[in-house]
C-alpha positions, 0 to 999 in steps of 0.5 A: 522526524518529519515522518514520525510527525506525519504518522502521528498526525495521520493517526490523530486524523483517523481517530478524529474522523473515523473514531479509530486509530492505530495502537502505539505498537502498530504506529511504532512499527509503521514508523520503523518500517518507513525509516528503514525504507528511507535508508535504502538508496534508490537505484535508478535504472534506465527504462528497458523494453519488456521482453516477455509478457507479465501475466496475472496469476490466479489465487486458489479457489476460495482465496481473493487477491489484493493488487495494490499500486501507487505513483508519485510525481517527484516534482510536485510530490503529489501521488495517487493510489489504487487497488483491485480485489479479484477472485480466482476467475479474475473477476473484480470484487472491489476496486478503489483509488485515491489521491495523495496531495503531499506524498513523502515517497513512492513507498508511502503511496504504495503503503497507503494503497495496500492499507486502504485495500486491506481495510476494505477487505476487512470491512467486507469480511474477507478472511483469506487474502493474498497481497500482491504489490511490486514493493517488496518492503511494503509487503514485508512490513504489512505481513510481519 
């Protein structure tokens, strides 16, 4: 119930401040995705040492890659998000970051990062974009 109110409140603010908001169908889809994510028990694993180096993979020529991430401090529920848009050479085309004062979860913060990145890409007229995030359910929700 709280999440539904938050989504409606955020949509109202988008309409009031930016003159645009989500359609009822998009809003309902976002709420369903969030509700599904919150039902999945969070698995806690002890930190492990990285045994291999993780490397960024290049997108094909003519395609840009949107890399999104976010974090939340559990005790204060404050978070931050950020994204990069990179080309096939690895050059940064655009980057942004922001704070979330009252984060509901890490899922929400990562979703905000991805949505911000997609919005900026749309505003820049970027049509061919690969979304990269470590949150599988966020990626599935945004690409469905």
